[in-house]
N, C-alpha and C positions, 0 to 999 in steps of 0.2 A: 827572496823566495828561491829555494833551491829547486833542482830539477824534479825531484820526487814530489814536492809540494805543488809545483806547477802542473805536472802530469795528473796529480790527484784532482785538481780543479777541473781539468779537461774531462777526466773520467766521470766526475760527479755531474758535470754539465750534460754529458751524453746520457747518463742514467736518469736525469730529470726531464728529458725530452718526452713529449707525448708518445704513447706506444706506436701510433701510426708512423711517426717520424723516425723513431729508433728502429722500427722494423724495416723501414725503407733503406736503411743504411747498410745494406748488404753489398758486398764486393766494393767496399770503400775502406781505405786505410786512413787513420788519423795519426799523424806523426808530429811529435814535438821535437823541434830542432832548435839550436841556438839562434841561428839567423839565416836568412836567405842567402844562398851562394849566387854567383853571377849567372849560373844557368837558369835559376828560378827568377832572378831579379835583374834582367838585362838593362833596365832603365835606371838602376841605381837608386830607386826610391825606397824609403823605409817601409817594409811590409810587416804587418802584424800576423797575417795569415794569407794562405793562398790555396785555392782549389784547382786541381789539375785533373781533367777527365772529360767525359762526355755527359753533360747534364741529362737528367732523366727524360725531359720532353724531346730531346734530340736523338734519342735512341730509337732505331728502327727495328723491324722484325728480325733483321740479320745480326743484331747486336748480341753476340754470345761468345763465350770463351775468351773474353778480354781480360787483361790484367786489371787489378783493382784501381779505381780512381783513388786519388790521394788528397787529403786535406792536410796542409802543413800549418802548424801553429808555431810561431817564432818567439822564443823565450826572451832573448836579450832586448829586442825592441819594446816588448811589453815592460820589462824592468826599467828601461830607459825613460819611460813615461813618469817614473818616480811618484807613483800614486800610493796612497795609504793602502794597507793590505785588503780591506773590504772593496775598495774601488778597483784595485788591481784584479781581484777575483772576478768582479763584474765585467771588467774590460776583456779578460780572457774568455769568459763565457760569451760576451757579445761578439768577439772575433770568431769564435767557433760557430756560433749560430749564423753569422754573416756568411761564412764559407759553406755551411750546410745549405743555406738558401741558394747559393750558386749551383750546388748539386741538384737542387730541385728546379733549376732553370730560371731563378729570379736574378735579373741583372742589377748592376750597380745603380742605374738610374732609378729603377723602381725601389730599391732599398733606400736610396736617398729620399724619395718621395714619402716613404712610410717611416722615416726617422732611424733607419738602421744602416745608413751609409758609412 
């Protein structure tokens, strides 16, 4: 899957989100990059995606004028899974939704409990 095809899956996933979720994604940037660099991945683990920012529930009344939060979706680690095309598209969507959940304040433990870890 080339870069354009990968980004298309990400855009289509965002477009299919419920209106309330899509509308809440203001001041957030979704970026597709090849892989995490050392600044984003200091532990050296393979990341499929990463949310960087202040989750919605942690924002106080003084939260204003901030730079956008960022969701990174990493292309090469997804391709390294060597999945059939349909399963790869599903995994990209799953990763994006997982990172969006972090934006909404849902942590990894809860995501594991509900089967989205």
